[in-house]
Structure formats: C-alpha cells, structure tokens
C-alpha positions as CSV (number, residue, x, y, z in Angstrom):
1,X,137.0,74.0,123.3
2,X,135.6,77.0,125.3
3,X,132.4,78.5,123.9
4,X,134.2,81.9,124.0
5,X,136.8,80.5,121.6
6,X,134.1,79.2,119.2
7,X,132.2,82.5,119.3
8,X,135.4,84.4,118.6
9,X,136.5,82.1,115.8
10,X,133.2,82.3,114.0
11,X,133.1,86.1,114.3
12,X,136.7,86.3,113.0
13,X,135.6,84.4,109.8
14,X,132.5,86.5,109.4
15,X,134.7,89.7,109.3
16,X,137.2,88.0,107.0
17,X,134.4,87.1,104.6
18,X,133.4,90.8,104.5
19,X,137.1,91.6,103.6
20,X,137.2,88.9,100.9
21,X,133.7,90.1,99.7
22,X,132.3,86.6,100.2
23,X,128.6,86.9,101.1
24,X,127.3,84.2,103.5
25,X,123.7,83.0,103.5
26,X,121.3,84.3,106.2
27,X,121.5,81.1,108.2
28,X,125.2,81.9,108.9
29,X,123.9,84.8,111.1
30,X,121.0,83.0,112.8
31,X,121.0,83.4,116.5
32,X,120.5,80.6,119.0
33,X,117.1,82.0,119.8
34,X,116.2,82.0,116.1
35,X,117.3,78.4,115.9
36,X,114.7,77.4,118.5
37,X,112.0,78.5,116.0
38,X,113.1,76.6,112.9
39,X,110.7,74.0,111.5
40,X,110.4,71.1,109.1
41,X,111.2,73.4,106.2
42,X,114.7,73.7,107.6
43,X,115.3,70.0,108.1
44,X,118.0,69.7,105.4
45,X,120.2,72.1,107.4
46,X,120.0,69.8,110.5
47,X,120.1,66.4,108.8
48,X,123.1,67.3,106.6
49,X,125.2,69.4,109.0
50,X,125.0,72.7,107.2
51,X,126.3,75.8,108.8
52,X,129.3,76.5,111.2
53,X,131.8,74.0,112.6
54,X,134.9,74.9,114.6
55,X,137.5,72.5,115.9
56,X,140.8,72.3,117.6
57,X,141.1,68.5,117.0
58,X,141.1,67.9,120.8
59,X,144.5,69.7,121.2
60,X,143.3,72.7,123.3
61,X,145.3,75.0,121.0
62,X,143.0,76.2,118.3
63,X,145.3,78.8,116.8
64,X,148.0,76.2,116.2
65,X,145.9,73.2,115.4
66,X,142.4,74.2,114.2
67,X,139.9,74.9,111.5
68,X,136.8,77.0,111.1
69,X,134.2,75.7,108.6
70,X,131.0,76.8,107.0
71,X,129.1,74.1,105.1
72,X,126.9,75.6,102.3
73,X,125.5,72.3,100.9
74,X,125.8,68.6,101.5
75,X,124.2,65.3,100.6
76,X,123.6,62.5,103.1
77,X,125.5,59.1,103.2
78,X,122.6,57.4,104.9
79,X,119.5,58.8,103.2
80,X,120.4,59.4,99.5
81,X,116.7,58.7,98.7
82,X,115.7,61.8,100.7
83,X,118.7,64.0,99.8
84,X,119.9,63.3,96.3
85,X,122.8,65.7,96.2
86,X,126.0,63.6,95.7
87,X,128.2,66.6,96.5
88,X,129.3,69.0,99.3
89,X,130.6,72.6,99.4
90,X,132.5,74.1,102.3
91,X,134.4,77.2,103.3
92,X,137.5,76.1,105.2
93,X,139.2,79.1,106.9
94,X,142.8,78.6,107.8
95,X,144.5,81.2,110.0
96,X,148.1,82.2,109.2
97,X,150.3,79.2,110.3
98,X,147.4,77.1,111.4
99,X,147.7,73.3,111.0
100,X,145.2,70.6,110.1
101,X,146.6,67.2,111.4
102,X,147.3,64.1,109.3
103,X,144.1,62.3,108.2
104,X,142.4,60.7,105.3
105,X,138.9,59.9,104.3
106,X,137.5,56.4,103.6
107,X,134.8,57.6,101.2
108,X,135.2,61.3,100.3
109,X,136.9,62.6,97.2
110,X,137.6,66.3,97.7
111,X,139.0,69.3,95.8
112,X,140.7,71.8,98.1
113,X,140.8,75.2,96.4
114,X,142.8,78.2,97.6
115,X,140.4,81.1,96.9
116,X,142.6,83.8,98.2
117,X,144.9,85.1,101.0
118,X,148.0,83.2,101.9
119,X,149.6,80.0,100.6
120,X,148.7,76.5,101.8
121,X,151.3,73.8,102.2
122,X,150.0,70.2,102.0
123,X,152.1,67.2,103.1
124,X,151.1,63.9,101.5
125,X,151.5,60.2,102.3
126,X,149.7,57.1,101.0
127,X,148.0,54.9,103.6
128,X,148.9,51.3,103.8
129,X,145.9,48.9,103.5
130,X,145.8,48.2,107.2
131,X,145.5,52.0,107.7
132,X,148.0,52.0,110.6
133,X,151.0,53.7,108.9
134,X,152.3,55.5,105.9
135,X,153.8,53.7,102.9
136,X,156.8,54.8,100.9
137,X,154.8,54.9,97.7
138,X,154.4,58.1,95.7
139,X,151.1,59.9,96.1
140,X,149.4,60.7,92.8
141,X,147.2,63.8,92.9
142,X,145.7,66.2,90.5
143,X,146.7,69.9,90.8
144,X,144.5,72.1,88.6
145,X,143.8,69.1,86.4
146,X,147.4,68.1,85.9
147,X,148.6,64.8,87.3
148,X,151.4,65.2,89.9
149,X,153.4,62.4,91.5
150,X,154.5,63.5,95.0
151,X,157.2,61.5,96.8
152,X,156.1,60.0,100.2
153,X,156.1,62.8,102.7
154,X,156.4,65.4,99.9
155,X,154.7,68.7,99.8
156,X,152.5,70.6,97.4
157,X,152.0,74.4,97.9
158,X,148.8,75.9,96.7
159,X,149.0,79.6,95.9
160,X,145.8,81.6,95.6
161,X,143.8,80.3,92.7
162,X,145.2,76.8,92.8
163,X,143.5,73.5,93.7
164,X,144.3,69.9,94.5
165,X,142.1,66.7,94.2
166,X,142.6,64.3,97.1
167,X,141.4,60.7,96.9
168,X,140.3,58.3,99.7
169,X,143.2,56.8,101.7
170,X,145.6,59.7,100.9
171,X,146.9,61.0,104.2
172,X,147.2,64.8,104.1
173,X,148.3,67.5,106.6
174,X,148.2,71.2,105.8
175,X,149.4,74.4,107.2
176,X,148.8,78.0,106.2
177,X,152.3,79.0,105.3
178,X,153.4,81.3,108.2
179,X,153.8,84.9,107.2
180,X,151.6,84.7,104.0
181,X,148.3,85.5,105.7
182,X,145.0,83.7,106.4
183,X,143.9,81.4,103.7
184,X,140.3,81.3,102.3
185,X,139.9,77.7,101.2
186,X,136.9,76.1,99.6
187,X,136.2,72.4,99.5
188,X,134.1,70.8,96.8
189,X,133.7,67.1,97.4
190,X,131.5,64.1,97.4
191,X,129.0,63.8,100.2
192,X,130.6,64.3,103.5
193,X,130.0,63.1,107.1
194,X,132.5,64.5,109.6
195,X,131.2,62.2,112.3
196,X,132.3,59.0,110.5
197,X,134.6,59.7,107.5
198,X,137.9,61.0,109.1
199,X,140.8,58.7,109.8
200,X,143.4,60.6,111.8
201,X,147.0,59.3,112.0
202,X,147.0,60.1,115.7
203,X,143.6,59.8,117.5
204,X,141.9,63.2,117.4
205,X,138.5,64.6,118.5
206,X,137.1,65.9,115.2
207,X,133.9,67.3,116.9
208,X,135.0,69.1,120.0
209,X,133.4,68.9,123.4
210,X,132.4,72.4,124.6
211,X,133.1,74.2,127.8
212,X,130.2,76.7,128.2
213,X,132.2,79.6,129.7
214,X,129.9,82.1,128.0
215,X,126.6,82.0,126.1
216,X,126.6,80.8,122.5
217,X,126.2,83.6,120.0
218,X,126.5,81.4,117.0
219,X,125.7,77.7,116.7
220,X,127.8,74.9,115.2
221,X,126.0,71.9,113.6
222,X,126.9,69.9,116.7
223,X,124.7,72.3,118.7
224,X,121.5,71.8,116.7
225,X,120.1,69.0,118.7
226,X,119.9,71.3,121.8
227,X,118.2,74.1,119.9
228,X,116.3,73.1,116.8
229,X,112.9,71.5,117.2
230,X,113.8,68.9,114.6
231,X,114.7,65.2,115.3
232,X,117.4,64.3,112.8
233,X,116.8,61.3,110.5
234,X,118.4,58.2,112.1
C-alpha cells in the first residue's frame, strides 16, 4: 500500500470516531516523532501490536478489499507469563461495500459486534481438516447468544447492535452491505496475533508492504520497529 493511502485511511477513521462519539486513547494520535521517544513503560504497546493497522490484503485496492483496525488491548501468544490478558479488543472499521476476504483462525475465538452504521453481511463455510477447501457441512455459530446453523456458503447479516461468535476453522468473508453506510465493528476475542493466526482461502498479504510516497503521519504496529526504541520480546 502507499503511505498516502494509509495516512488517509487512518484519518478517515479518526473523523468517523468523532461522528460516532467513540473516544480513542492518546496513543491513537501519537506522531512518528513522538514514537521515537517512547520507553520501556510503553513496551506492552509494541510487544502486543496495539494501535493502528491498515491492510488491502495485497490486492492494491483498499476501498474494495480492505480493513482499518485499532487494537485497544491484547495478550500475547508467546509470553503469557509476561502478559496475562487472555483477550483482545479491536475497532474494525469497514467502509460501505468494503470486503474482507475468506479466512479462518487456527486459535482465535472472536465475537464480531456491529456497534453502528451500516449492515454487515458475513458468508460462512466450515474448513475441511486439511484446510485446503470448504466442506458442505452446516456452520454452527452464535448470534447474540442464540445458536444458528447456517448452510455451507450461507450468510448472516448483522444489523447495528447485533453480534456473532466465530470459532477456529470457520471460514468467513464479510462485506459492508453496499448503500447502508460505513460499519463500526468491534472485535472481542481471545489473544490475537495477526502475523501467524490468519489462514486465507487464497494467499493474501495480511500485513502490507508499504510504498513510502509521502511521510508517515500515523504509525501502524508494523512500523514500530523503525521508530520505537524498544526491542520486541522474541
């Protein structure tokens, strides 16, 4: 992705949060220069990938296939002795009509919550054990605490206020229903690592490479190694 796209995507979400009256923490507004002065007291932010994340899943078409994320809190798969939180909370901002490609998680259990704006359509398939294809089995999910059996390839639409629980090995693809507006999603999940726990149906780059066509105005967690004076835990 171009840095200009990333800057614009983050600033779009910042303005949307003002509209939705969703306050963000101070670190959401930290400049690259301010990141250079963070110290050991901020280590949790670096080790656990807190903050902004923007991706086009390697498509080069962010507005069609993309997602902007702010991670508020997260545990750590590899250092549960240091970071004891077994949970993660994220803002997932979906533009009108924007698509998240088919994928599942090997470890993460997640609740996807429509907090406001438009509708979200989720298409579901169960992975086969070899992970290479979909099965024809129904996909059993929880929608607002009610068990729902969805036919293979079937859809669930989340209107504002509704939520769905997705389990490991459940392929899901979503789209902001065109014409209904941007969708303010939240994810509440078990500990998350986007570097290792996404299995896309078609190979995708979850963490984008960046073309530096303009200076960064806001950092993504993938940028921290170049700015923060903190060596992440191995």
